[in-house]
C-alpha positions in Angstrom: 153.2 -95.6 123.7 149.6 -95.2 122.6 148.7 -98.4 124.4 150.2 -97.0 127.6 148.3 -93.7 127.3 145.0 -95.5 126.7 145.7 -97.8 129.7 146.3 -94.8 132.0 143.2 -93.0 130.6 141.0 -96.0 131.3 142.5 -96.4 134.8 141.7 -92.8 135.6 138.2 -93.2 134.3 137.7 -96.4 136.4 139.1 -94.7 139.5 136.8 -91.6 139.0 133.8 -93.9 138.6 134.7 -95.9 141.7 135.1 -92.7 143.8 131.8 -91.3 142.4 130.0 -94.6 143.2 130.9 -94.2 146.9 128.9 -91.1 147.2 125.9 -92.5 145.3 123.3 -93.8 147.8 120.4 -93.9 145.4 118.1 -97.0 144.9 116.1 -98.2 141.9 112.8 -100.1 142.5 111.5 -102.3 139.7 107.9 -103.3 140.1 106.7 -106.4 138.3 103.5 -107.4 140.1 103.4 -109.4 142.3 107.2 -108.9 142.5 109.4 -106.0 143.6 113.1 -105.7 142.8 115.2 -103.2 144.7 118.6 -102.4 143.3 121.2 -99.8 144.1 121.6 -97.1 141.5 125.2 -98.2 141.0 124.3 -101.8 140.2 121.5 -100.6 138.0 123.8 -98.5 135.9 126.4 -101.3 135.7 123.7 -103.7 134.5 122.4 -101.2 131.9 125.9 -100.8 130.5 126.4 -104.6 130.3 123.0 -105.0 128.7 123.8 -102.3 126.0 127.1 -104.1 125.3 125.4 -107.5 124.9 122.7 -106.0 122.6 125.5 -104.3 120.5 127.5 -107.6 120.2 124.4 -109.6 119.2 123.4 -107.0 116.6 127.0 -106.9 115.2 127.2 -110.7 114.9 123.8 -110.8 113.3 124.7 -108.1 110.8 128.0 -109.9 109.9 126.2 -113.2 109.5 123.6 -111.7 107.1 126.3 -109.8 105.2 128.6 -112.8 104.9 127.4 -113.9 101.4 127.9 -110.4 100.0 131.4 -110.2 101.5 132.3 -113.5 100.0 131.1 -112.3 96.6 133.1 -109.1 96.9 136.2 -111.1 97.9 135.8 -113.4 94.8 135.3 -110.3 92.6 138.4 -108.6 93.9 140.4 -111.8 93.5 139.2 -112.1 89.9 140.2 -108.5 89.2 143.6 -108.9 90.8 144.2 -112.2 88.9 143.0 -110.6 85.6 145.3 -107.6 86.0 148.2 -109.9 86.7 147.4 -112.0 83.7 146.9 -108.9 81.6 150.3 -107.5 82.6 151.9 -110.9 81.7 150.2 -110.9 78.3 151.3 -107.4 77.5 154.9 -108.1 78.5 155.0 -111.3 76.5 153.6 -109.5 73.4 156.3 -106.8 73.7 158.9 -109.5 74.1 157.7 -111.2 70.9 156.5 -114.3 72.7 153.2 -114.5 71.0 152.1 -117.9 72.0 152.6 -117.1 75.7 150.9 -113.7 75.2 147.8 -115.4 73.8 147.7 -117.9 76.7 148.0 -115.1 79.2 145.3 -113.1 77.4 142.9 -116.1 77.8 143.6 -116.1 81.5 143.1 -112.4 81.7 139.5 -112.7 80.4 138.4 -114.2 83.7 137.9 -110.6 84.8 135.3 -108.5 83.0 137.4 -105.4 83.8 140.3 -106.6 81.6 138.5 -108.9 79.1 138.4 -106.3 76.4 142.1 -105.3 76.5 143.0 -108.9 76.9 141.1 -109.8 73.7 143.0 -107.1 71.8 146.3 -108.4 73.1 145.3 -111.9 72.1 144.3 -110.6 68.6 147.7 -109.0 68.2 149.5 -112.1 69.2 147.5 -114.3 66.9 148.1 -111.8 64.0 151.8 -112.0 64.6 151.6 -115.8 64.3 149.5 -115.4 61.1 146.6 -117.2 62.8 144.0 -114.9 61.2 140.9 -116.9 62.1 141.9 -116.8 65.8 142.7 -113.1 65.4 139.2 -112.4 64.1 137.7 -114.4 66.9 139.6 -112.3 69.4 138.4 -109.1 67.8 134.9 -110.4 67.9 135.3 -111.1 71.6 136.6 -107.5 72.1 133.5 -106.1 70.5 131.5 -106.9 73.6 133.4 -104.3 75.7 132.2 -100.8 74.9 135.2 -99.2 76.6 137.7 -100.5 74.0 135.7 -99.8 70.8 138.1 -97.2 69.4 141.1 -99.3 70.3 139.4 -102.3 68.7 138.7 -100.4 65.4 142.2 -99.0 65.2 143.9 -102.3 66.0 141.6 -104.1 63.5 142.4 -101.6 60.7 146.1 -101.9 61.3 146.1 -105.7 61.3 143.8 -106.0 58.4 145.9 -103.6 56.4 149.0 -105.6 57.1 147.3 -108.8 55.9 146.0 -106.9 52.8 142.4 -107.1 53.7 142.0 -103.5 52.6 138.3 -103.1 52.4 137.8 -104.4 56.0 140.6 -102.0 57.1 139.0 -99.0 55.4 135.6 -99.9 56.9 137.2 -100.0 60.4 138.9 -96.6 59.8 135.5 -95.1 58.7 134.1 -96.4 62.0 136.9 -94.6 63.9 136.3 -91.4 62.0 132.5 -91.6 62.2 132.6 -89.8 65.6 134.0 -86.6 63.9 137.4 -86.7 65.5 140.5 -86.7 63.3 142.5 -89.8 64.3 146.1 -89.3 62.9 147.2 -92.9 63.4 144.1 -94.2 61.6 144.8 -91.8 58.7 148.3 -93.2 58.5 147.0 -96.8 58.4 144.6 -95.8 55.6 147.5 -94.8 53.4 148.7 -98.4 53.3 145.2 -99.7 52.6 144.6 -97.1 49.8 147.9 -97.9 48.2 147.3 -101.7 48.3 143.8 -101.3 46.9 144.9 -99.0 44.1 142.8 -96.1 45.3 145.2 -93.4 44.2 143.0 -90.3 44.4 142.1 -91.1 48.0 145.7 -91.8 48.8 146.8 -88.4 47.4 144.1 -86.6 49.3 145.1 -88.3 52.6 148.8 -87.7 52.1 148.2 -84.0 51.5 146.0 -83.7 54.5 148.6 -85.4 56.7 151.4 -83.3 55.2 149.6 -80.1 56.0 149.4 -81.1 59.7 153.1 -82.3 59.8 151.8 -85.7 60.7 153.8 -87.6 58.1 157.6 -87.6 57.5 158.6 -85.8 54.3 160.3 -88.9 52.9 157.0 -90.9 53.2 155.1 -88.0 51.7 157.4 -88.0 48.7 157.2 -91.8 48.4 153.4 -92.0 48.5 153.1 -89.2 46.1 155.5 -90.8 43.6 153.7 -94.1 44.0 150.3 -92.5 43.3 151.4 -90.4 40.4 153.4 -93.2 38.8 150.4 -95.6 39.0 148.1 -93.0 37.5 150.5 -92.4 34.7 151.0 -96.1 34.0 147.2 -96.5 33.5 147.5 -94.0 30.6 150.9 -94.8 29.2 149.4 -96.3 26.0 147.7 -93.0 24.9 149.9 -90.0 24.3 147.1 -87.4 24.8 145.8 -89.0 28.0 149.3 -89.4 29.3 150.3 -85.8 28.7 147.1 -84.6 30.2 147.6 -86.7 33.4 151.2 -85.5 33.5 150.2 -81.8 33.3 147.9 -82.2 36.2 150.8 -83.2 38.5 152.1 -80.1 40.4 155.5 -79.0 38.9 157.4 -79.6 42.2 156.2 -83.2 42.3 156.7 -83.7 38.5 160.4 -82.8 39.0 161.0 -85.6 41.5 163.9 -87.5 39.9 162.4 -91.0 40.0 159.0 -89.9 38.6 160.6 -87.5 36.1 162.9 -90.3 34.7 160.0 -92.8 34.4 157.7 -90.2 32.8 160.4 -89.2 30.3 160.8 -92.9 29.2 157.1 -93.3 28.8 156.9 -90.1 26.8 159.7 -91.3 24.6 157.9 -94.6 24.0 154.9 -92.6 22.8 157.0 -90.6 20.3 157.2 -87.6 22.5 160.9 -87.4 22.8 161.1 -83.6 22.7 158.7 -83.4 25.6 160.6 -86.0 27.5 163.9 -84.2 27.0 162.3 -80.9 28.2 160.9 -82.6 31.3 164.3 -84.0 32.2 166.0 -80.6 31.6 163.5 -78.9 33.8 164.0 -81.5 36.6 167.8 -81.2 36.3 167.7 -77.5 36.6 166.2 -78.0 40.1 168.1 -81.1 41.2 171.1 -83.0 39.9 170.4 -86.7 39.9 172.1 -89.6 38.1 168.7 -91.1 37.3 167.7 -88.1 35.3 171.0 -88.1 33.4 170.7 -91.8 32.6 167.2 -91.3 31.2 168.4 -88.2 29.2 171.0 -90.3 27.5 168.5 -93.0 26.6 165.9 -90.8 25.0 166.0 -90.6 21.2 165.0 -86.9 20.7 166.8 -84.7 18.1 168.4 -82.2 17.7 171.2 -84.1 19.2 173.8 -81.3 18.9 171.9 -79.0 21.1 171.5 -81.7 23.7 175.3 -82.5 23.4 176.1 -78.9 24.1 173.9 -78.9 27.2 175.6 -82.0 28.5 179.0 -80.5 27.8 178.0 -77.4 29.8 176.9 -79.7 32.6 180.2 -81.5 32.4 182.0 -78.4 33.4 180.2 -78.5 36.7 180.4 -82.3 37.1 183.7 -83.2 35.4 184.0 -86.8 36.8 180.4 -87.9 36.5 180.5 -91.3 34.9 176.8 -91.3 34.2 177.0 -87.9 32.4 180.0 -89.2 30.4 178.0 -92.2 29.3 175.1 -90.0 28.4 177.4 -87.8 26.2 178.8 -91.0 24.6 175.3 -92.2 23.6 174.3 -88.8 22.3 177.5 -88.6 20.2 176.7 -92.0 18.8 173.3 -90.8 17.6 175.0 -87.8 16.0 177.6 -90.2 14.5 180.4 -88.5 16.3 182.3 -91.7 16.7 185.5 -90.3 18.0 184.0 -88.2 20.7 181.6 -91.0 21.6 184.5 -93.4 22.1 186.4 -90.8 24.2 183.4 -90.1 26.5 182.6 -93.8 26.9 186.2 -94.7 27.7 186.4 -92.0 30.3 183.1 -93.2 31.9 184.4 -96.8 32.0 187.7 -95.6 33.6 185.9 -93.6 36.4 183.2 -96.2 37.2 182.9 -99.4 35.2 179.3 -100.3 34.5 177.5 -102.9 32.3 175.6 -100.2 30.4 178.9 -98.5 29.5 180.3 -101.8 28.1 177.1 -102.3 26.1 177.3 -98.8 24.7 181.0 -99.3 23.7 180.1 -102.6 22.1 177.4 -100.9 20.0 179.9 -98.2 19.0 182.4 -100.9 18.0 179.7 -102.5 15.8 178.9 -99.2 14.1 182.6 -98.7 13.3 183.1 -102.3 12.1 185.4 -103.4 15.0 183.8 -106.8 15.6 186.5 -108.1 17.9 186.2 -105.0 20.2 182.4 -105.4 20.2 182.7 -109.0 21.3 185.1 -108.0 24.1 182.8 -105.3 25.4 179.7 -107.6 25.3 181.7 -110.1 27.3 182.7 -107.5 29.8 179.0 -106.5 30.1 177.9 -110.1 30.6 180.5 -110.6 33.3 179.5 -107.3 35.0 175.8 -108.3 35.0 176.7 -111.7 36.4 178.6 -110.0 39.3 175.8 -107.6 39.8 173.3 -110.5 40.0 175.4 -112.3 42.5 175.6 -109.1 44.7 171.9 -108.7 44.5 171.4 -112.3 45.4 173.7 -112.0 48.4 171.9 -108.9 49.6 168.5 -110.6 49.2 169.7 -113.7 51.1 171.1 -111.5 53.9 167.7 -109.6 54.2 165.8 -112.9 54.3 168.2 -114.2 57.0 167.7 -111.0 59.1 164.0 -111.3 58.7 163.9 -115.0 59.8 166.1 -114.2 62.7 163.8 -111.4 63.9 160.8 -113.7 63.6 
């Protein structure tokens, strides 16, 4: 339709010019001594238009001829950019699919374009890291350093990969580089937690965990785990000196000190330092806030008189937890220390009936030895050995299954 309209318009213009030319009787004289050229005005106008068209065509062709090398260079550059983007997409897809060798090959192809070279180098570094080719990974990271646009990404990726390969100082240096700009990088702070823990820098680990917890940037389970790891490591360093140990324990906030795993370990260390009363008080305080089998197990293992008071507390707890096998075993052990042989046998038998456990069998064997029943002691020791063997087989099967799942994922 547009072509038809343009054709009609041009026809109308041509008709108008033809009609106008009929009424134009003017002449044009061109004097070039000794020559004189006489032309009608219509012919002169027609020749002028044709001359202008020829000049325009010549100028256009000359311009395109001179601009041809630049156009070729732009075409090649666009082709490199398109090819680099295509290779970068392929590399990223292969990395996410877990095809690390293919991802590294595509990353090399993507480096043909300067626009994608930096990101391609980071993808290549990730792929090499997953294949545990750490020299190639570092070479990729060095290549990415040339691109200023990916410096933050390079530092964060470097820190994460170095932390995974336990190169903690390099990881922490990279994190300091990220934070040097003054911005708070949450992901970098999370990476630092792993590096601090592996390097044994417990004070810095605690400081980072608390900072992330205040900003709700770390799951509460991970907060508790990192805190427990840090506190436990600091206590282990002082577990050979009672004064230093109690001082370090007192500096732990009460809500953290009552955490079942930490409280149970701390109580055992206190008992080993002849601080049984302090250990029992620590466990009782923790149990008042949270009922946990680990606390009860540790409570029964601590040798801290007076035993009758502790037995009375456990019997009060038993009213609220009547079928707790661990609590019954704890009561049996405490009754053995108080030489209440009949009650000890009763509690241990009830515990074994509710939930058989190797520790219960060992406690019953020890009770039989105290009462002079050698045959029963041998039987209970045999039951404990068989139970431990079954437990070891279960652990071995679980470990084998985990290894198989890990190998399958790789």
